[in-house]
C-alpha positions, 0 to 999 in steps of 0.5 A: 502484556506478558509474564514479566509484569503482574499488572498493567496491559498492552493491547493492539487492535488490528483491522484489515481491508484489501482494496485494489491490490493493497492490504490496509491495516488500521492499528490501535495501540492501547497501553495501561502501564505508567512506567512504559507510558513514561518511556513512550512520552520520553521517546525512549520506546515506540509501538511496533507492528511486525508483518510477516508472510513466511511463504514469500519471505516478506518481513516488514516492521512499522514503528510509531509513537502514536496510539493509532497508525495506518499501514498500507502494503502492496498485496502483490508481495503477499500470499495466503496467511500473513502474521502480524505481531505487536510489541513495545520496543526500545528506540535507544539504549536504556540503562537501569530500566525498572518497572513497579509492575515487574513480576516478583520473581525478578526480585525487589527493586530489580532493574535491567539494561535494555539495548536499542531494539529490545522488546519491553512488552508483547502485544497480541498476534493476528493471522490474516488470510488475504485470500488471493486465490481466485482473486488474482487479476492479470498484471497491468503489463499484460493488458496495457502497452505503449506503441508508436503512431508515426502518422500522428506525431502530436497525438496521444490516443488509446486503441481499445479494440483488442485484448490489450489496450494500446496507448499510441504516442509520438516517437519522441514520447515513446523514447522518453517513456523507455528512457525513464520507465525504470528510474521514474516508473511512477512518473511514467505511469502517472503521465502516460497511463493514468489519463488513458485509463480514465478515458477507458473507464469513461468508455466502459461507463458510457457504452451503449450495450445495445450497440456494443460491438463486443467491448465486453469480450476483450480481455482488458474489459474483463480484467477491469470489470473483475477488479472493480467488482472485487472492490464493490463497484459496478461499471454503472456506478462509475462517476464522471467529471469532478468530485471526491467520490471513490467511484470517480474516474480520477480516484479509480485510476489512482487506486488501480495503479496504487496511487502513482501520483504520490509515488511520483512525488517521491521520485521527484524528491529523490531526484532533487536530493541526488542532484544536490549530492552531485553539486 
């Protein structure tokens, strides 16, 4: 735990995985100290994991009352080494904190006032090299564009013949997209681009290589191929239709855009809250 205690232990095991541009941490906290465990049960302390990437100034704290926590971070916010520290931290002011396992150097029956946010125990630290060098892929904005098809006002279709995929929509839909792309970014991604990418993934799966007219020479094809391979998926493994497999086109499209449906629901709830505040 640390030198403040003569017995007991606080450990945390952190497993990491990087898939589709997301760093996923699986954290298991293990506490063996009756005094701290009692405070945890009372809700006066919590487990805390501090994630920092000093090179880009990223710092984030994740707090949990549970012995297990899953954390997901956009890997685009990180680079090179990421430092992870674990603690037990007070969630409120604690008057006269005493622990039977205190180091004798504190004196008999020693007690302390702990302020909210104070650290009561220090767990292990980890350093993760997310190894982005050589694994970067072009931004989606570089290979995806939305354009107007004046001749077919009711149609939505994808032009895949070129280095950039172009989603053609009516003028009205085009205007809706640009009005909302900043305030409702994920809703726009879910509405416009997820279906388009599902269609593109199906084309990549079904293409007849003998009659392929150069699809694999386009920039967008190389980007998606590389992204899939980095996550252990060959184009031939893409699964069409329904199903729960992570190789299903629907799930792949969600992962490629970092789960826009989930974030779109957050945007809707935020809009409802803001609308209620205006009434």
